[in-house]
C-alpha positions in Angstrom: 210.0 163.2 125.4 208.2 166.2 124.3 205.5 165.1 121.8 203.0 167.0 119.8 200.0 165.1 118.3 198.2 167.1 115.5 194.6 166.2 115.5 192.5 164.1 118.1 190.9 161.7 115.5 190.7 158.1 116.5 194.4 157.8 115.8 195.4 160.8 117.6 193.2 160.0 120.6 194.9 156.6 120.9 198.2 157.9 120.2 198.1 160.4 122.8 196.5 158.4 125.7 198.7 155.2 125.0 201.8 157.1 124.8 200.9 158.4 128.3 200.2 155.1 129.5 203.5 153.6 128.4 205.6 156.7 129.0 204.1 158.6 131.9 207.0 161.0 131.8 206.2 162.1 128.3 205.2 165.7 127.8 202.3 165.3 125.4 200.4 168.2 123.6 197.4 167.7 121.4 196.3 170.2 118.9 192.7 170.0 117.9 190.7 172.7 116.0 187.3 171.5 117.1 185.6 171.4 120.5 185.5 167.5 120.9 187.6 164.4 120.6 187.1 160.8 119.6 183.6 161.2 117.9 182.4 157.9 116.6 181.0 159.1 113.3 179.7 155.5 112.4 176.9 156.3 114.9 175.5 159.2 112.8 173.2 157.1 110.8 171.9 155.3 114.0 171.4 158.7 115.5 169.4 159.8 112.4 167.3 156.9 113.0 166.6 157.4 116.7 168.6 154.3 117.9 171.1 156.3 120.1 170.2 156.5 123.8 172.5 159.5 124.6 174.5 161.2 121.8 177.3 161.9 124.3 178.0 158.2 124.4 179.3 158.3 120.9 182.5 159.8 122.5 184.9 157.5 124.3 187.2 160.4 125.5 186.6 164.0 126.2 189.1 166.9 126.5 188.6 166.8 130.2 189.3 163.2 130.5 192.6 163.4 128.4 193.7 166.5 130.6 193.0 164.3 133.6 195.6 161.8 132.1 198.1 164.3 132.1 197.9 165.3 128.4 197.9 169.0 127.5 194.8 169.6 125.3 195.0 172.8 123.1 191.4 172.6 121.9 190.1 175.0 119.1 193.6 175.4 118.1 194.4 175.1 114.3 197.9 174.3 113.3 198.8 176.8 110.6 202.4 175.7 110.0 204.3 172.7 110.7 208.0 172.7 110.2 208.5 168.9 110.4 212.4 168.9 110.0 212.9 171.2 112.9 209.8 169.9 114.6 208.3 173.4 115.1 204.4 174.1 115.3 202.7 177.3 114.8 199.0 177.4 116.0 196.3 179.9 116.0 193.9 180.0 118.9 190.4 180.2 117.2 188.9 181.9 120.1 191.3 184.9 120.6 193.2 184.8 117.2 196.5 184.7 118.9 199.3 182.6 117.6 201.9 180.4 119.3 205.1 178.6 118.4 206.5 175.5 119.9 209.2 173.2 119.3 209.1 169.5 120.0 211.2 166.3 120.1 208.6 164.2 118.1 205.5 164.9 116.2 202.5 162.7 115.5 200.4 163.5 112.4 196.7 162.3 112.9 194.8 165.0 111.1 192.4 162.5 109.5 190.4 162.8 106.4 188.0 165.4 104.9 184.9 164.7 102.9 185.5 164.5 99.2 183.5 167.5 97.9 183.3 167.7 93.9 183.8 171.2 92.3 180.3 171.4 90.6 177.7 174.1 90.5 175.7 174.6 93.6 178.0 172.6 96.0 178.0 175.3 98.4 174.1 175.1 98.8 173.2 175.1 102.5 170.7 172.3 102.1 173.6 170.0 101.4 174.8 168.0 104.5 177.9 166.2 105.2 178.3 163.1 107.5 181.8 163.3 108.9 182.4 165.4 112.1 180.4 166.0 115.4 179.3 169.3 113.8 177.9 167.6 110.8 176.0 165.1 113.0 174.2 167.8 114.9 173.4 169.8 111.8 171.8 166.9 110.1 170.0 165.6 113.4 168.4 169.1 113.7 166.4 168.5 110.5 166.2 164.7 110.3 162.9 164.5 111.9 161.1 167.2 110.0 162.3 166.6 106.4 160.1 164.5 104.2 162.4 163.9 101.0 166.0 163.3 101.0 168.5 162.8 98.1 171.7 160.8 99.3 174.6 160.9 97.1 176.9 158.0 97.5 176.1 154.4 97.9 178.9 153.3 100.0 178.6 152.3 103.6 177.9 155.8 104.8 175.3 156.6 102.0 173.7 153.3 102.3 173.2 153.5 106.0 172.0 157.1 105.9 169.6 156.1 103.1 168.3 153.1 105.0 167.7 155.0 108.2 165.8 158.0 106.5 163.7 155.4 104.6 162.7 153.5 107.6 161.7 156.6 109.5 159.3 157.4 106.8 161.2 159.6 104.4 161.1 159.5 100.7 164.6 158.6 99.7 166.6 158.7 96.5 170.1 157.2 96.5 172.4 158.1 93.7 175.7 156.6 92.9 178.0 156.5 89.8 178.4 152.7 90.1 176.1 150.3 88.7 175.0 149.0 92.2 175.1 149.7 95.9 178.2 148.9 98.1 180.2 148.0 95.0 183.7 148.1 96.6 182.6 145.8 99.4 180.3 143.1 97.9 179.6 141.2 94.8 176.6 141.5 92.6 175.3 138.3 94.1 174.9 140.1 97.4 174.1 143.4 96.3 171.4 142.4 94.2 169.5 141.3 97.2 170.3 144.5 98.9 169.0 146.5 96.2 165.7 144.6 96.3 165.5 145.5 100.0 166.0 149.3 99.2 163.3 149.0 96.7 161.0 147.2 99.0 161.5 150.2 101.3 160.5 152.7 98.5 163.9 153.9 97.9 164.6 155.1 94.6 168.1 153.9 93.2 169.5 156.3 90.7 172.5 154.2 89.8 175.2 154.9 87.1 174.4 158.4 87.5 176.9 161.5 88.0 175.8 164.5 90.0 176.3 167.7 87.7 174.7 170.4 89.8 172.6 171.6 92.7 169.9 174.5 92.7 167.2 175.7 95.0 163.6 175.0 94.3 160.7 177.4 94.5 159.3 175.3 97.4 162.4 175.8 99.5 164.0 172.6 98.6 166.9 171.5 96.6 167.2 170.0 93.1 169.9 167.5 92.3 170.7 167.2 88.7 172.7 164.2 87.2 173.6 163.1 83.7 170.5 161.2 83.4 167.8 163.4 85.1 166.9 165.6 88.3 165.6 164.7 91.7 164.0 167.1 94.1 164.1 166.9 97.9 164.3 168.9 101.1 167.9 168.2 101.8 170.7 166.4 99.9 173.2 164.4 101.9 176.9 164.0 100.5 178.6 160.8 101.3 181.0 160.0 98.3 184.1 159.5 100.2 187.2 160.9 101.8 190.7 162.3 101.2 193.6 162.7 103.5 193.7 165.9 105.4 197.4 166.5 104.7 197.8 169.7 102.8 199.7 171.1 105.6 202.6 168.6 105.1 203.0 168.3 101.4 206.5 168.5 100.3 207.8 167.5 103.7 207.1 163.8 103.9 206.5 161.1 101.1 202.9 160.8 100.2 200.7 159.0 97.7 199.4 161.2 94.9 196.1 161.6 96.7 198.0 162.9 99.8 198.1 159.9 102.1 201.2 159.9 104.1 203.5 156.9 103.5 204.8 155.1 106.7 206.9 152.2 107.4 205.8 149.2 109.6 206.6 151.2 112.8 204.3 154.3 111.6 207.4 156.4 111.0 207.2 158.8 108.0 210.1 159.5 105.9 211.3 162.2 108.3 213.0 161.2 111.6 210.9 161.4 114.7 207.8 162.2 112.6 204.9 159.7 112.9 201.5 159.4 111.2 198.5 157.2 111.6 194.8 156.9 110.6 192.9 158.5 107.7 195.9 160.7 107.0 198.1 157.7 106.1 198.3 154.7 103.8 197.8 151.2 105.0 199.5 148.0 103.9 196.7 146.1 102.2 197.5 142.5 102.7 195.2 141.1 99.9 197.4 142.9 97.4 200.7 143.3 99.3 200.8 146.8 98.6 200.2 150.3 100.1 196.8 151.6 99.7 194.4 154.2 101.1 191.6 152.7 103.1 190.1 155.1 105.8 188.6 153.0 108.5 188.3 153.6 112.2 189.6 150.2 113.1 192.7 150.9 110.9 193.2 154.1 112.7 192.9 152.8 116.3 195.5 150.1 115.5 197.9 152.6 114.0 197.5 155.0 116.8 198.3 152.1 119.3 201.3 151.3 117.1 202.7 154.8 117.3 202.5 154.7 121.1 204.6 151.3 121.2 207.1 152.6 118.7 207.7 156.1 119.8 211.0 155.3 121.5 212.1 152.6 119.1 211.0 149.7 116.9 208.9 147.4 119.2 205.8 146.4 117.3 205.5 146.2 113.6 202.2 146.9 111.8 200.8 143.6 110.4 198.7 145.2 107.6 195.0 145.3 107.1 192.2 143.4 105.2 189.8 146.3 105.4 187.4 144.0 107.4 184.1 145.7 107.9 180.4 144.9 108.5 176.9 146.7 108.2 173.3 146.0 109.0 170.8 147.2 106.4 167.1 146.3 106.4 167.7 143.3 108.8 170.4 141.8 106.9 173.7 141.4 108.7 176.6 141.9 106.1 180.4 141.6 106.6 183.2 141.6 104.2 187.0 141.3 104.3 189.6 141.8 101.6 188.8 141.8 97.9 185.7 140.8 96.0 185.9 139.6 92.3 185.4 143.1 90.9 187.7 144.9 93.2 190.4 142.3 92.5 190.0 142.3 88.7 190.3 146.1 88.9 193.6 145.8 90.4 194.7 143.4 87.6 194.4 140.1 89.6 193.3 136.8 88.0 190.9 135.5 90.7 188.0 133.0 91.2 184.8 133.8 93.2 183.0 130.8 94.9 179.5 131.5 96.0 177.9 129.2 98.6 174.5 129.3 100.2 172.8 127.2 102.8 170.9 127.6 106.3 172.9 128.5 109.2 171.3 125.7 111.3 170.6 122.1 110.3 167.2 121.4 108.8 166.1 119.5 111.8 166.2 122.7 113.9 162.9 124.6 114.4 164.4 127.9 113.4 166.9 128.9 110.7 167.7 131.2 107.7 170.1 131.1 104.8 173.5 132.3 104.8 174.9 133.8 101.5 178.7 133.7 101.2 181.4 134.5 98.7 185.1 133.6 98.8 187.6 135.3 96.4 190.9 133.4 95.7 193.9 133.7 93.4 193.5 131.4 90.5 197.1 130.4 90.3 198.3 130.2 94.0 194.9 129.5 95.5 195.7 132.1 98.1 192.4 133.5 99.9 192.0 137.1 99.0 188.6 138.0 100.3 185.2 136.9 101.5 181.6 138.2 102.3 178.6 137.1 104.2 174.9 138.1 104.1 172.1 136.7 106.3 169.0 137.7 108.4 171.2 135.9 111.2 174.2 137.5 112.7 176.9 135.9 110.6 179.3 138.9 110.5 182.0 137.4 112.7 182.8 134.9 109.9 184.6 137.8 108.0 187.0 138.0 111.0 187.9 134.5 110.4 188.7 135.0 106.7 190.6 138.1 107.8 193.0 136.1 109.8 193.4 133.7 106.9 194.3 136.4 104.4 196.7 138.0 106.7 198.5 134.6 107.2 198.4 134.1 103.5 196.4 130.8 103.7 195.2 129.1 100.6 191.6 127.9 100.1 192.8 124.4 100.9 194.2 125.5 104.2 191.0 127.2 105.1 188.9 124.3 104.0 190.7 122.1 106.6 190.5 124.6 109.5 189.4 123.2 112.7 185.9 124.8 113.5 183.6 123.0 115.8 179.8 122.3 115.1 177.1 121.9 117.4 173.4 122.5 116.5 172.7 124.5 119.6 175.7 126.8 119.0 175.0 128.6 115.8 178.4 129.2 114.7 178.4 131.1 111.4 182.2 130.4 111.0 181.4 127.0 109.7 180.4 128.6 106.5 184.0 129.8 106.0 185.0 126.2 105.9 182.1 125.1 103.9 182.7 127.8 101.3 186.4 127.1 101.0 185.7 123.4 100.7 183.4 124.2 97.8 186.1 126.3 96.3 188.7 123.3 96.6 186.0 121.2 94.8 185.4 123.8 92.1 189.2 124.2 91.4 189.6 120.4 91.2 186.7 120.1 88.8 188.0 122.7 86.6 191.4 120.8 86.4 
């Protein structure tokens, strides 16, 4: 097989390396317009906060290591044309300006995502920083220690982490978002209210329910960010409002969602034969809603890349979908979530109930403990589990993985309440709170009936 992989995102890296492992005879060419592969962008905030021992460890593969595996790496090559029907690729060498054309048996699209950049006045200001690529990471790290005031736009995971790290390193931070709370797509207000208090305790100005309308330079060399409710001045602004699929090159050739996310089947095949897609360029099957959605997460991308490798020569392993399970640590709070919360479920037209439960993670006779706050979201009619979230000063994040499996297997709150989780005081098992919360949900449902 002669295979082209377009892009060395997480999905691209895993596709190429695992195809080579499973099919040593395969002739694989990777096209990548940058100089690096496999960058763990989730480490950018940690690097900004000086928590990274060696920035090179934020890569798990290099062009050299992939070359050693027998993969042809065309670095700093931009694919400018992709004829997916005839499997022909035209690429530009960004160093020499030369063009090359090559035909393949199969094509794997792993071009990833691109930052969402709104078309508003001043968006090209050189004091605006992105948080996506290795180049973005280097650019923001170069100024991170010297700036004193930072405006962060976007209060999702990326923006919240960047704002936290700048604040704990002594910067004056303003966090702007159009929603009425931080992390609105991941957690319910019962959790985000406590997180917002933590931001405010660390002198972060929360400018919520505000839409940015423009950027302009200030007389002191800084930047002014104007919203529909006011203006905020800083040394730099960090833009982290989300991502879009990087798939313009393939429009009109394969089936896509309106936002450009490529539709695939359970074997990562697109609507064209022998053309595969994975990662942030594609949709995922979202188990809580039983529908395709766009949820760009590295965990999804890695699994999809592995599936491409296993199905490159036939249908061997089907995609089981995703619950978009994720976690974050902010101001000492360990927080994890899976599936839907009440707000995100109702936004999709679902009739759900959300059960809130709080108790210490250890029994009261132990000398040390701290509260665990949890929520469980479930379908009012079928009682099927649709989501959960956990928050504590103790690391309870693995509890979300348990509920993730419950959602994937379409368990009800009754099933989850009776799941077999061991208890022993010395072993502080946070997953016990999954069962406790589910049991409370069952009781609530019975009381309402």
